[in-house]
C-alpha positions in Angstrom: 119.2 150.4 119.7 117.9 152.2 122.8 118.5 151.0 126.4 115.6 150.6 128.7 116.0 151.7 132.3 112.7 150.4 133.5 112.5 146.7 134.2 109.5 144.9 132.6 107.3 142.8 134.8 108.3 139.5 133.2 111.9 140.5 133.9 111.1 140.9 137.6 109.7 137.4 137.6 112.9 136.2 135.9 115.0 138.0 138.6 113.0 136.1 141.3 113.5 132.8 139.5 117.3 133.3 139.0 118.2 130.8 141.7 117.2 127.9 139.5 115.2 126.4 142.3 111.6 125.3 142.1 109.4 128.3 142.9 105.8 127.6 144.0 103.1 129.7 142.5 101.8 130.7 145.9 105.3 131.8 147.0 105.6 134.0 143.8 102.2 135.6 144.6 103.2 136.2 148.2 106.6 137.7 147.2 105.0 140.3 144.9 101.9 140.9 147.0 103.3 144.1 148.6 104.7 145.5 145.4 103.1 147.4 142.5 102.8 144.0 140.7 100.2 142.7 143.2 97.3 143.7 140.9 98.7 141.9 137.9 99.7 138.6 139.4 96.7 137.0 137.7 98.9 137.3 134.5 101.7 135.1 135.9 101.3 132.5 133.0 101.6 135.4 130.5 104.8 136.5 132.2 106.2 133.0 132.1 105.4 132.9 128.4 107.3 136.1 127.9 110.3 134.6 129.7 110.1 131.5 127.4 109.7 133.7 124.3 112.9 135.7 125.3 114.9 132.4 125.4 114.3 131.1 129.0 113.7 127.4 129.6 110.9 127.1 132.2 109.8 123.8 133.6 106.2 123.6 134.8 105.1 121.4 137.7 101.5 120.4 137.7 99.0 118.7 140.0 96.4 117.5 137.6 95.5 120.5 135.5 96.6 123.1 138.1 100.1 124.6 137.8 101.8 124.5 141.3 105.4 125.6 140.6 107.8 126.8 138.0 111.6 126.4 137.6 114.0 128.4 135.4 116.4 125.9 134.0 118.9 128.3 132.4 119.4 131.1 134.9 123.0 131.7 133.8 121.6 133.0 130.5 120.0 136.0 132.2 121.6 139.2 133.4 121.1 140.4 137.0 118.3 142.6 135.8 116.4 139.6 134.6 117.0 140.2 130.9 117.9 137.4 128.6 121.5 137.8 127.3 122.0 134.3 125.8 124.9 131.9 126.4 128.0 133.6 127.6 131.2 132.7 125.8 133.8 130.9 127.8 
């Protein structure tokens, strides 16, 4: 198994959501507006899907059909780099 040094874009989103608080979509866009991810923020739902596929539990807050916020419900299962590591043994 090889180690990756580069952090994937969905892992950057997971890093941002590691507080476990509700993160509004506009705040996420504003945070990454000045980074190299600014051009790909239209793919935010795809990044959230990748986080879910890795094992993250993400709650979606909607206003009608529009998604207004996301919340990562299991931030303790992620490393500081935003990679899913699973439940830690106690």
